[in-house]
Every structure is written in C-alpha cells, then in structure tokens.
N, C-alpha and C positions, 0 to 999 in steps of 0.2 A: 682539380682537387677541391677548390673552393666551392664549385657548383655541387659537387657530391656532398660535401659537408652541409651546405645550405639546404639542399634537398632533404637530407636526413633529418635535420633539425625541424624543418617545416612539416614533414610527414609525422614526426614524433609529436609535435604540438597538436596537430589535427587529431591524431589517435587519442591523445590524452584528453582533449576536450570532448570527443565523442564518448569516451568511456565514463567521464564525469557526468555527462548528461544522462547516460543510461543508468548509472548507479543512483542518481537522485530520485529515481522512481522506485527504488527498492528500500524497504525498511524492515527492521526486526521488531517484532511485537511479542510481548509476553502476556498471556491470558491466565488469570488466576482462578476462574470458574468456568463451568460449562457455558459456552456462548453459541447462540444461534446465528448463522450466516446463511442467507438464501435457503432457509428451511433445513439446513444441515447443522447438527450439533458438533461443535468443535471442542475437544477436550482441553483442559488446562495444559499449558506448556508454551514453549517458544516457537514462533513461526516467522518465516520470511514472507512479507507481503510484497507483491509486485503489481504495479499499475501498468496496464497495457495502454496503448495509444487509443483504444476504443472506449476507455473509461471503465474497464473491468479491473477489479482488484482481486487478485488471487492469493490464497493462503497456502503456503507450501511448508510441508514437514519433510526436510531433506529435499529430494527432487520430486516428491509426490504432491500433486495438487489435491488439497483437502477440500477446499470450498472456493467458490468464485461468485462475485456479486458486482452489480453495476453501482458505481459511486459517482458523486459529484465532488470535485476538488474545489475548496473555497479557502480564501486567506484566513489566517487566524485572527481572532479578535482578542478578547481578554481571557480566553479559556486557558486551562493548564496545558502547556505543551507536553508532548511525550506521554499521553494518557489515552485511555480507552473509555468510551461512554456506552453503557449498556442499560436498557430499560428494565423494568421490574420482572418481565417475563424472560429475560436473558437474551433478548434480541440486540445485536450490535447496532448502535446508532451512529457513532463516530469513532474514527481513529484520528487522534491529534498528534501531529508531528511538530517540528520546530517552527516552521513558518506557514504551514497550511494544514488543513484537515480534510479527511475523506468522510463525506456524509453519505450514509447509506439511504437509498430511496425507500419509501414505504412499500413499494412493490417488489423489492429485492428479496424479502423474506416470504417465501412461498407458504401459502396456507394461512396467512394472517389477515384479519380484517380490522380496519380501524374505524369502522362506522358505528 
C-alpha cells in the first residue's frame, strides 16, 4: 500500500512540474490598437500568446492562430513589465512579461525595409 501511495505522489509531482513548465510559455496579451506581426494586421483585443520550442511566438484568438513570428527571448532589464512595445508604423517590437521579454526580429515583419 505504501508503494502505491508513494508512486501516486511521485507521478503527481512530475505531472505538476511538467504542466507548470508548459504554462510558463503561455501569456495573455491585450492590444489596444491595430498591430502588425509578421506582415499581418492584428485587431485590438485580448490574445493568448504561445512560445514554441523553436522560438516562434503564436497569437491565438480562441483556438485560431492569428499570427506567428520568430522571437528572441531576453531577460528583462529596467523596462516596464507586462507591456507591449510598438513602433510608429504599428509593428510589434517587444512583448514584455514579468521576468523576460520577447523581441521580434527585424525580418519577422514581412514587406518592411529598415535600410
């Protein structure tokens, strides 16, 4: 009986740790203006963003993938946490979370030149 209880506790802890790691890659984001991500215009509203293991950040409205872009995850410096950084043309530059930020590469917004 002790073995069964110990096994159940160990399996429960492993599952809890795995689900916590997976949820750490998901965040809710609220956009207040039209925002361009990878050449696609995203309308204002609340979105779930999911970071894949390949470094792609997907914007989901419900279960529908609205836009996806390659990002680089960096530690936060002195920036404002839980905020969005957009350039003057509406292109998404950064999503800032509690301890890290997702930086969008210059090449992720299709059709733009920075030269």
